[in-house]
VONUMI-375220 format. One record per residue (C-alpha): residue number from 1; residue in one letter; chain; x, y, z. Coordinates in steps of 0.05 Angstrom, whole numbers, plus 5000, padded with zeros to 4 digits. Example, Ala and Ser with C-alpha at 12.3 -4.5 7.8 and 13.67 -1.06 7.14 Angstrom:
// residues 2
num=1&residuo=A&cadena=A&xx=5246&yy=4910&zz=5156
num=2&residuo=S&cadena=A&xx=5273&yy=4979&zz=5143
//
This chain:
// residues 94
num=1&residuo=X&cadena=A&xx=5006&yy=4999&zz=5002
num=2&residuo=X&cadena=A&xx=5024&yy=5076&zz=4985
num=3&residuo=X&cadena=A&xx=5038&yy=5116&zz=5037
num=4&residuo=X&cadena=A&xx=5006&yy=5188&zz=5026
num=5&residuo=X&cadena=A&xx=5039&yy=5220&zz=5077
num=6&residuo=X&cadena=A&xx=5105&yy=5194&zz=5062
num=7&residuo=X&cadena=A&xx=5100&yy=5214&zz=4988
num=8&residuo=X&cadena=A&xx=5063&yy=5288&zz=5008
num=9&residuo=X&cadena=A&xx=5130&yy=5298&zz=5047
num=10&residuo=X&cadena=A&xx=5183&yy=5275&zz=4991
num=11&residuo=X&cadena=A&xx=5150&yy=5322&zz=4948
num=12&residuo=X&cadena=A&xx=5153&yy=5370&zz=5002
num=13&residuo=X&cadena=A&xx=5073&yy=5384&zz=4999
num=14&residuo=X&cadena=A&xx=5025&yy=5399&zz=5057
num=15&residuo=X&cadena=A&xx=4945&yy=5384&zz=5059
num=16&residuo=X&cadena=A&xx=4942&yy=5465&zz=5054
num=17&residuo=X&cadena=A&xx=4981&yy=5462&zz=4990
num=18&residuo=X&cadena=A&xx=4938&yy=5401&zz=4963
num=19&residuo=X&cadena=A&xx=4876&yy=5442&zz=4969
num=20&residuo=X&cadena=A&xx=4907&yy=5497&zz=4940
num=21&residuo=X&cadena=A&xx=4926&yy=5462&zz=4881
num=22&residuo=X&cadena=A&xx=4862&yy=5424&zz=4866
num=23&residuo=X&cadena=A&xx=4830&yy=5491&zz=4863
num=24&residuo=X&cadena=A&xx=4878&yy=5528&zz=4821
num=25&residuo=X&cadena=A&xx=4895&yy=5464&zz=4765
num=26&residuo=X&cadena=A&xx=4900&yy=5494&zz=4698
num=27&residuo=X&cadena=A&xx=4848&yy=5435&zz=4665
num=28&residuo=X&cadena=A&xx=4793&yy=5398&zz=4695
num=29&residuo=X&cadena=A&xx=4829&yy=5329&zz=4694
num=30&residuo=X&cadena=A&xx=4882&yy=5349&zz=4732
num=31&residuo=X&cadena=A&xx=4829&yy=5387&zz=4786
num=32&residuo=X&cadena=A&xx=4799&yy=5322&zz=4790
num=33&residuo=X&cadena=A&xx=4862&yy=5294&zz=4805
num=34&residuo=X&cadena=A&xx=4882&yy=5338&zz=4858
num=35&residuo=X&cadena=A&xx=4811&yy=5331&zz=4884
num=36&residuo=X&cadena=A&xx=4824&yy=5253&zz=4895
num=37&residuo=X&cadena=A&xx=4886&yy=5267&zz=4930
num=38&residuo=X&cadena=A&xx=4853&yy=5321&zz=4982
num=39&residuo=X&cadena=A&xx=4807&yy=5270&zz=5014
num=40&residuo=X&cadena=A&xx=4858&yy=5212&zz=5012
num=41&residuo=X&cadena=A&xx=4907&yy=5251&zz=5044
num=42&residuo=X&cadena=A&xx=4863&yy=5263&zz=5098
num=43&residuo=X&cadena=A&xx=4852&yy=5184&zz=5112
num=44&residuo=X&cadena=A&xx=4788&yy=5168&zz=5063
num=45&residuo=X&cadena=A&xx=4803&yy=5099&zz=5038
num=46&residuo=X&cadena=A&xx=4810&yy=5101&zz=4959
num=47&residuo=X&cadena=A&xx=4747&yy=5059&zz=4949
num=48&residuo=X&cadena=A&xx=4704&yy=5118&zz=4985
num=49&residuo=X&cadena=A&xx=4738&yy=5176&zz=4939
num=50&residuo=X&cadena=A&xx=4723&yy=5127&zz=4877
num=51&residuo=X&cadena=A&xx=4653&yy=5124&zz=4894
num=52&residuo=X&cadena=A&xx=4647&yy=5200&zz=4912
num=53&residuo=X&cadena=A&xx=4690&yy=5220&zz=4849
num=54&residuo=X&cadena=A&xx=4647&yy=5167&zz=4812
num=55&residuo=X&cadena=A&xx=4717&yy=5128&zz=4784
num=56&residuo=X&cadena=A&xx=4741&yy=5064&zz=4789
num=57&residuo=X&cadena=A&xx=4777&yy=5046&zz=4853
num=58&residuo=X&cadena=A&xx=4837&yy=5025&zz=4803
num=59&residuo=X&cadena=A&xx=4835&yy=5098&zz=4771
num=60&residuo=X&cadena=A&xx=4843&yy=5124&zz=4843
num=61&residuo=X&cadena=A&xx=4898&yy=5077&zz=4863
num=62&residuo=X&cadena=A&xx=4941&yy=5097&zz=4791
num=63&residuo=X&cadena=A&xx=4935&yy=5170&zz=4806
num=64&residuo=X&cadena=A&xx=4957&yy=5155&zz=4876
num=65&residuo=X&cadena=A&xx=5015&yy=5116&zz=4852
num=66&residuo=X&cadena=A&xx=5036&yy=5158&zz=4797
num=67&residuo=X&cadena=A&xx=5033&yy=5214&zz=4844
num=68&residuo=X&cadena=A&xx=5083&yy=5180&zz=4902
num=69&residuo=X&cadena=A&xx=5134&yy=5160&zz=4840
num=70&residuo=X&cadena=A&xx=5135&yy=5221&zz=4804
num=71&residuo=X&cadena=A&xx=5102&yy=5271&zz=4845
num=72&residuo=X&cadena=A&xx=5061&yy=5340&zz=4817
num=73&residuo=X&cadena=A&xx=5073&yy=5325&zz=4750
num=74&residuo=X&cadena=A&xx=5044&yy=5261&zz=4749
num=75&residuo=X&cadena=A&xx=4979&yy=5293&zz=4760
num=76&residuo=X&cadena=A&xx=4986&yy=5341&zz=4701
num=77&residuo=X&cadena=A&xx=4943&yy=5322&zz=4643
num=78&residuo=X&cadena=A&xx=4968&yy=5319&zz=4578
num=79&residuo=X&cadena=A&xx=4927&yy=5316&zz=4508
num=80&residuo=X&cadena=A&xx=4944&yy=5239&zz=4485
num=81&residuo=X&cadena=A&xx=4891&yy=5238&zz=4422
num=82&residuo=X&cadena=A&xx=4835&yy=5260&zz=4384
num=83&residuo=X&cadena=A&xx=4844&yy=5318&zz=4346
num=84&residuo=X&cadena=A&xx=4903&yy=5374&zz=4357
num=85&residuo=X&cadena=A&xx=4877&yy=5436&zz=4392
num=86&residuo=X&cadena=A&xx=4853&yy=5495&zz=4341
num=87&residuo=X&cadena=A&xx=4913&yy=5529&zz=4313
num=88&residuo=X&cadena=A&xx=4930&yy=5603&zz=4342
num=89&residuo=X&cadena=A&xx=4959&yy=5618&zz=4280
num=90&residuo=X&cadena=A&xx=4928&yy=5672&zz=4231
num=91&residuo=X&cadena=A&xx=4918&yy=5648&zz=4155
num=92&residuo=X&cadena=A&xx=4956&yy=5701&zz=4115
num=93&residuo=X&cadena=A&xx=4904&yy=5734&zz=4066
num=94&residuo=X&cadena=A&xx=4904&yy=5697&zz=3997
//
């Protein structure tokens, strides 16, 4: 089992910082991952967090394991599929 308190200490985070990151995350998916970490850090079991967030327990566990191994960067969301984001380039007049 992953010791979240040890992981938070390793990555120099406390509960206040986890809560702050939960509210300030740049994407909804990253916000959800920090939201999962917040109750876990307060002692909630992963199954309860999964029920509340309507996710599978293994998903919550994978987020926790990734965080313990790679720190806050593991909770960031990166586009991995689908169409590319719209271009910010302005077309030149033809």
